N, C-alpha and C positions, 0 to 999 in steps of 0.2 A: 362463442361468439363473448362471453363476459370476458373468458380467457384473452382471448386477441384483443378484445377493446381495451382492457388493462395492462397490457406489452406495450398499445399504443400508449398512453394513458405512463408511463414506466420513460418510455422511449424519449416521448415531449420532456418531462420532465429533467431527466439527465441531460437532454439539450443544453431545455433552459439552465438546470446548472453551470456548465462547461461556458454556456457564454455568457455571462451575467457575475460570475467570479473573478475573475482577472482583475488585480489592484494594480497601480498605478504606485509606482513609490519614487522619491528622489531622493539622491544622494551626492552631499562634494568630498573632496578632500582639504584634510586640513593638514599642517605638517609640510605644506606643499614643495617638492626640488625638482627643479627640471636643470638641464643642460644640453647641447646640442650634442648631436649625431658627429659620422663623418662627412656624411656631405655643410657644407657651409654656403651659403648663397650670399652674396655685397646685398646689406640690405635689410637683411632675414636674422634676428637672434630672436631664437627662442628659451633662452636661458628665465629665471628667476618668473616661470610661469604667477598667473594672477588670481589664475580659480579656476575648478578643474569641477563642473556639473553630470549628473549623469540621471536619465532617466528611465524607469527598469519595470517592465511590466510581471507580475506575478501572478501564476491562475494558482491558489491553494490549492485543488485538484490534484495538478504534477508538481515537481521540483526540477522540471522547467525553469528557464529564468529568460525573459527578451528582454536584451538594451533595447530602447528606442531611439537613443540618440545620448549624445556625448557633444560636451560643449569644454572650449581649451580658451582659456583669454589669457593675454602677454601683453605687457609695457611697452615692447618693442617689434610687433609684429601685430597684423589681424588677425582674429580669432579662429579656434578651428569648430567645425560643424558636419559631426559625420551621426551616422544612421546607418541604417538596413545592416545591424550588427545582427553576425553568426555564428555556433559556437562549433570551432573542430574539432572532431572526431575525435573521442582517445585524450582530451588535451584540456586545462585549464584556461585555454586562451578564445576570446569571441573577438571577432574579426571584420572590420569594415572597410570600404573600399572609396574613395572617396577621389571623384573627378574636378580638373579644372583651380587643386587649392596653392595657391599663392601664386608661380611662378611655374608650376609641376602639374603637366596633365592628367598624373594616378598619383594618390598616394595610398599605403595599404596603415590601416590603425590598429593596431593589436590589441587589447585590453587580459591582463593576465595576472595571476594569484588572485582572483577574488572570487570568497560565495557569499553569492547573496541572501544565503538560507541560513546563514552563521549571524549568532548576537555580538560573538565579540568583534574585536574590534581589528579589523585584515588590512593589509599592505597592499595594494595592487599598481603592478605598473606599465605604464602606459609605453608603447616604441610605434612610431611612425616612422615609416622606410618611403621611399620613395619606388615607386613602379620601375623596371626598366623593361617592359615586355614592348613588345611588339604589334602584339595581337592580344586585345584585351578582353575574352571570352573567359568568364569565373576565377575573374583576377587574387580572386581574394582563396583559389587553391594551390595558385602558383607560387614561386619563392620569390622572396622579396628580394630586392637593390641593399644598397646600401643605407645604414638609418642615418633619418633627418633629426631628431633628437628624441627626447626620454624624459618621462614624464611619471615621479610618484610621490604617494604620501599613503594618508590613515581613510581610511572612507568612514565618513559620518553620513547616517539617516537624518536626514533635514524631513520626511516627510509629515506633512502635516494631520495631528491626528482629528478628527472633529471631537466635540464632547457628547456624549451620547444618555449620559443621565448625570443629574444632582440631586442632591439631596442640604440638606441644614439643620446645622445643634447646638445647641448653646450647653460651652463645658466654660467651666468657671465665672458664670456670670458674660461670656463673650459667647457672640456667632462665629461658628464653623462654616465655613460654606464647603460643598463637596465636590468634585465637575471629574466624573469619571470618562478618562480617552477609551478611542474602540480603538485603537490600536495597541496588542499587547508587543511592548519593549525596552528596552535599557537604558542604561545608563553610561553616560560617555565617559570616560576614565577620570576625564578634566572637570566633568560636573561636581561638583561634592552635594552628594546625598548619603545621609545619614542611614544605618539600620542596610536591607534589601536593595537591589539593586536592577533588578530585571522583576516582568511580569504583568499585575495590570498599572495601569498607571492612575494614579489620584492626584491631582491638582487641590490644595487643602489652602483655604486664605481664613488666617483666624483671628478676628478684627484683635489688633492688638498686640499681634506677634509675626506676623507679618504671614506672605507667601509660601510656600514649601511644596515639593514633590515627594512621592511617597510610594513607595511598591508594595504591592502585594502579591507575593509566590503564584506562578500559577501552575495546577499540574498536569501539566503539558512540558516536552522538552521543547528549549528555546530554538531550535534548528526547524521546527512545526509552526511559531507562534505566527507566520503569515497565514494558517488555516484554518483560527479563530477570532472570534469577537469578539469585545466586551462589551454587552448591551443595556445592564442594567446593576445599578447600586442597590442590595439589601440593607435595611436600615430597620434594627429591634433595639425595641426600648423598655428600660427594665429596669427597676427599683430597689435600689443597693444600701449597701448601710448610708451612704455619705449618700445618697440623694440618685438622681436618674441618669442611669449607666445606658449605654449604646452598645451594638454587636453589629459589627459589619461586615458582611457576603455580597461576592459579585455572584451576576448570575452570566454567562457569558454563551456561545452558540457555535459549531465547528462549521467546515465550508457546506455540509449536508442539510444546513438549519438547525441541527438537533440540540436541545439545550441541556445546560448544566447550571450548578450554582454552588462555588465551592462555601464548606463552612466556615458560617460567622466566627467570628473575633473578635473582641475587648477593639475598639477602636480607642478607646485610652491612649495606649502602649503603642499603640501606629501614629500617633500626635506627636508623643512625649519623646519617644524613636528621633521623627522626622525630622521636630525642633529644637532635639537634644534640651528638653526640661525636664525637669525632677520627676520623678518616678515614685 
């Protein structure tokens, strides 16, 4: 009986975990380029797309990714909203079908060349085609008609990561406030960051020197960052030859709730690198 009750408890825990760990991420395109396809309808101009925004659901317990929505805006055409994307088997293509878009009864939206589990920048493309089928049953599996327009760019993660812990110390007579972000992440190429560019994200505000972001390497592959959350800063104070010294570590947990702590390291070199100050 006890064994049966324990089994039910484990099942309940598993179900609770799998239904609560999925997270929503937001992405956009930078360096956007777009052009009209084969079909050109008078008054519809899809050149020079202004914005591309994606909302994605990720389950840390699974490599599967769900694209919830796509929005594309144009200077000379009404925006496109697409949802209900499905991953096509044996491809890197996500496909959605949109009814009554602009002057068309049905269009097919394909997103290709994107891996939302990679930390590195990817360069996806979006192809929108007019469906020419007369029977609209499971159109996502049908062959497409002529292309309507294409959009490309560099994918950027713009998910807002909440602050999960803060610490404050005095260094060189000035207060330093440290804020730990929940999501493990990386610095986009265009963002100037000194030192390590991926891992645990810490914002530092050093009075008199300004604000910087620095990263502490995480002991997990960057393809698995979404399976982990930072949960706390570990700050140790020591008496050094020149006064107070500090060691900084990070506590984090995996999707199953198992907690770990990375070894503490001297804080001063991290700040020196981030602020490009003397060592």
